C-alpha positions in Angstrom: -92.1 82.2 -34.7 -90.8 78.8 -33.8 -93.2 76.5 -31.9 -92.6 75.9 -28.2 -92.6 72.8 -26.1 -95.7 74.0 -24.4 -97.5 74.1 -27.8 -96.4 70.5 -28.5 -97.8 69.4 -25.1 -101.1 71.1 -25.8 -101.2 69.6 -29.3 -100.6 66.0 -28.0 -103.2 66.5 -25.4 -105.8 67.5 -28.0 -104.8 64.6 -30.2 -105.3 62.2 -27.4 -108.6 63.7 -26.1 -110.2 64.6 -29.4 -111.7 67.8 -28.0 -110.3 71.1 -26.8 -112.4 70.8 -23.6 -111.0 67.3 -22.8 -107.4 68.5 -23.4 -107.9 71.6 -21.2 -109.3 69.4 -18.4 -106.3 67.1 -18.7 -103.8 70.0 -18.7 -105.7 72.0 -16.0 -105.8 75.1 -18.1 -108.4 77.2 -20.0 -109.9 76.1 -23.3 -108.9 79.4 -24.8 -105.3 78.8 -24.1 -105.4 75.4 -25.8 -107.3 76.8 -28.8 -104.8 79.7 -29.2 -101.8 77.3 -28.9 -103.2 75.0 -31.7 -104.0 78.0 -33.9 -100.4 79.4 -33.5 -98.9 76.0 -34.1 -100.9 75.4 -37.3 -99.9 78.9 -38.5 -96.2 78.3 -37.7 -96.2 74.9 -39.5 -98.4 76.0 -42.4 -100.6 72.9 -42.2 -103.9 72.0 -40.8 -103.4 69.6 -37.9 -107.1 69.1 -37.1 -110.5 69.3 -38.9 -113.2 70.8 -36.8 -116.7 69.2 -36.5 -119.6 69.4 -34.1 -118.3 66.6 -31.9 -114.8 68.0 -31.5 -111.6 67.7 -33.5 -110.3 65.0 -35.9 -106.6 64.8 -36.5 -105.6 65.1 -40.1 -103.0 63.0 -42.0 -100.5 65.8 -41.6 -101.4 65.9 -37.9 -100.7 62.2 -37.6 -97.3 62.7 -39.1 -96.5 65.7 -36.8 -97.8 63.8 -33.8 -94.9 61.3 -34.1 -92.4 64.1 -34.3 -93.9 66.0 -31.4 -94.0 63.0 -29.1 -90.4 62.2 -30.0 -89.3 65.8 -29.3 -90.8 65.8 -25.8 -89.5 62.3 -25.1 -86.0 63.4 -26.1 -86.2 66.5 -23.9 -87.4 64.2 -21.0 -84.5 61.9 -21.7 -82.0 64.7 -21.6 -83.3 65.9 -18.3 -83.3 62.4 -16.9 -79.6 62.0 -18.0 -78.6 64.9 -15.9 -80.4 63.7 -12.8 -80.0 60.0 -13.1 -78.8 58.3 -10.0 -75.3 56.9 -10.3 -76.0 53.5 -8.8 -77.0 50.6 -11.2 -80.7 49.8 -11.2 -81.7 46.3 -10.1 -85.0 44.6 -9.6 -87.7 42.9 -11.7 -90.1 44.4 -14.2 -93.3 42.6 -15.3 -94.4 43.9 -18.7 -97.6 43.0 -20.6 -98.0 43.3 -24.4 -100.6 42.6 -27.0 -99.8 40.4 -30.0 -99.7 43.1 -32.7 -97.5 45.4 -30.5 -95.2 42.5 -29.5 -93.9 42.1 -33.0 -93.6 45.7 -34.1 -93.0 48.0 -31.0 -91.9 46.2 -27.9 -88.6 44.9 -29.1 -87.2 48.4 -29.7 -88.3 49.6 -26.3 -86.9 46.5 -24.5 -83.6 46.8 -26.3 -83.3 50.4 -25.2 -84.3 49.6 -21.6 -81.9 46.7 -21.3 -79.0 48.6 -22.6 -79.5 51.2 -19.9 -80.4 48.8 -17.2 -78.7 45.5 -17.8 -79.2 44.2 -14.2 -83.0 44.4 -14.3 -84.8 41.1 -14.8 -87.6 41.6 -17.3 -90.5 39.2 -17.8 -93.0 39.9 -20.6 -96.5 38.3 -21.1 -98.5 38.5 -24.3 -102.3 38.5 -24.0 -105.4 40.3 -25.1 -105.9 43.9 -24.3 -108.8 43.2 -22.0 -106.8 40.7 -19.9 -103.8 42.9 -19.7 -106.0 45.7 -18.3 -107.3 43.2 -15.7 -103.7 42.3 -14.7 -102.6 46.0 -14.5 -105.6 46.9 -12.3 -104.8 43.9 -10.1 -101.2 44.8 -9.7 -99.9 41.7 -11.5 -98.2 43.8 -14.2 -96.1 46.9 -13.7 -96.7 48.3 -17.2 -98.1 47.2 -20.5 -97.4 48.2 -24.1 -100.6 47.9 -26.0 -103.1 49.4 -28.4 -104.9 52.1 -26.5 -107.5 53.1 -29.2 -110.0 50.6 -27.7 -108.9 50.6 -24.1 -111.8 49.9 -21.7 -110.9 50.8 -18.2 -109.7 54.4 -18.6 -110.8 55.3 -15.1 -108.4 52.9 -13.5 -105.5 53.1 -16.0 -103.1 55.8 -17.1 -101.8 55.7 -20.6 -99.3 57.7 -22.7 -99.4 57.4 -26.5 -96.0 56.5 -28.0 -97.1 55.7 -31.6 -100.0 56.6 -33.9 -100.6 54.5 -37.0 -103.2 55.3 -39.7 -104.6 52.6 -41.9 -103.1 52.0 -45.3 -104.1 49.9 -48.3 -101.9 47.0 -49.2 -101.8 45.9 -52.9 -100.0 43.3 -54.9 -97.4 44.8 -57.3 -99.0 45.6 -60.6 -102.6 46.0 -59.3 -104.4 48.8 -61.1 -104.8 50.9 -58.0 -101.0 51.1 -57.6 -101.0 53.7 -60.3 -102.8 56.1 -57.9 -101.1 58.0 -55.1 -104.3 57.9 -53.0 -107.5 55.8 -53.3 -111.0 56.1 -51.8 -113.1 53.6 -49.9 -115.4 53.4 -52.8 -112.6 52.3 -55.1 -112.3 49.1 -53.0 -115.9 47.9 -53.4 -115.9 44.5 -55.0 -112.2 43.9 -54.3 -111.3 40.6 -52.5 -110.1 41.5 -49.1 -107.7 39.7 -46.7 -108.7 40.4 -43.1 -106.4 40.3 -40.1 -108.2 39.1 -37.0 -106.1 40.2 -34.1 -107.8 41.4 -30.9 -106.3 44.9 -31.1 -107.6 45.6 -34.6 -110.8 43.7 -34.7 -112.9 46.6 -33.3 -111.3 49.1 -35.7 -111.8 46.7 -38.6 -115.5 46.5 -37.8 -115.7 50.2 -37.9 -113.7 50.2 -41.1 -116.1 47.7 -42.8 -119.1 49.9 -41.9 -117.6 52.6 -44.1 -118.1 50.5 -47.2 -121.2 51.3 -49.2 -121.5 47.6 -50.2 -120.6 44.5 -48.2 -116.9 43.8 -48.8 -115.8 40.6 -50.4 -113.7 38.9 -47.6 -111.6 36.3 -49.4 -109.5 35.2 -46.3 -109.5 35.7 -42.6 -106.3 35.1 -40.6 -104.5 36.0 -37.3 -101.1 36.1 -39.0 -99.7 39.3 -40.4 -97.2 37.3 -42.4 -100.0 35.3 -44.0 -101.7 38.6 -45.0 -98.4 39.7 -46.6 -98.1 36.5 -48.6 -101.7 36.5 -49.7 -101.7 40.1 -50.8 -98.3 39.8 -52.5 -99.4 36.8 -54.6 -102.7 38.5 -55.7 -105.2 36.7 -53.5 -106.7 40.0 -52.3 -106.0 43.4 -50.9 -105.8 44.5 -47.2 -106.3 47.5 -45.0 -103.9 47.5 -42.0 -102.1 49.9 -39.7 -99.1 51.6 -41.3 -96.8 50.3 -38.5 -97.0 46.7 -39.7 -96.3 47.4 -43.4 -93.3 45.9 -45.0 -92.5 46.1 -48.7 -91.8 42.4 -49.1 -93.4 39.1 -48.2 -91.4 36.3 -46.7 -91.3 34.8 -50.2 -89.7 37.9 -51.6 -92.8 39.3 -53.4 -93.5 43.0 -53.5 -96.3 44.7 -51.6 -97.3 48.2 -52.5 -99.0 50.5 -50.0 -101.3 53.5 -50.7 -103.1 56.1 -48.5 -106.9 55.9 -48.4 -108.9 59.0 -48.3 -111.9 59.2 -45.9 -112.4 58.7 -42.2 -110.5 55.5 -41.4 -109.7 54.3 -37.9 -106.3 55.1 -36.4 -104.4 52.7 -34.2 -102.8 54.3 -31.1 -100.1 52.4 -29.2 -99.3 53.5 -25.7 -97.5 52.5 -22.5 -100.1 51.8 -19.8 -100.0 51.6 -16.0 -102.3 51.7 -13.0 -103.6 55.0 -11.8 -103.1 56.0 -8.2 -100.2 53.5 -7.7 -96.7 55.0 -7.6 -94.5 53.7 -10.2 -91.3 51.9 -9.0 -88.0 53.3 -10.3 -87.7 50.3 -12.6 -91.1 51.0 -14.1 -90.4 54.7 -14.5 -87.2 53.8 -16.4 -89.3 51.6 -18.7 -91.8 54.4 -19.3 -88.9 56.6 -20.2 -87.6 54.1 -22.7 -91.1 53.9 -24.2 -91.3 57.7 -24.4 -88.2 57.9 -26.5 -89.3 55.0 -28.7 -89.4 55.9 -32.4 -91.0 53.5 -34.8 -88.7 52.4 -37.7 -90.1 51.0 -40.8 
């Protein structure tokens, strides 16, 4: 039996909520309906999408992979419906977008390009700042929407978010490192390795959780706020790094090779979403931007 759009919606809701009860509340349906939909979806795909534990559900690596596809499928369906009902007049106006620094370099450009192609007469202004400050601006009505890491979003009562990308952490290694001979490594394998740490607001909290997973205190060789600096330092053998998959590139600016490997264990996951204020109706311009964000598909 082929999976349905309803099953995809239920799956995404569970992935976002982390519990069947939370997803059921969001969807306004029974928990049994959600549980049955996930069970049928896993049976149809032949993979386990979640691991079950006492506190709820944890999405698996295969689940993360399918989440991107599921989000993309629903977004393309919404795009198709929108195309049939789109008003014929050209959209005008101004859109104020907020973005966090990590997202600005790896997600926003694709969304903006899609939005501007469809709405060339809309004036767009974008502001980059910390996630906490962007939340403040959204609540105060100074921003229409924001594209930001939602994994550590604070004011969930006042803000509405929709996940558009999910990125698990990966290990970055210099070419020729002994761990490159393995398809997957464990946290324990990294003990004693010099580490290059990225100190960007969106990943600092996740990084702290990541460090707590080490049995021994990690050897931090270098701390930087530049992703390109991390690439160069890793590629030249100064250390290894653990970063979200979405920022991985195979080469440094100097042309040196960087190898990535999956890491087994419970590592943080970075979720990127489009965010707006709850209770305030979105303008047509903002709705168009949210649509562009929904059909966004990360390219690497």
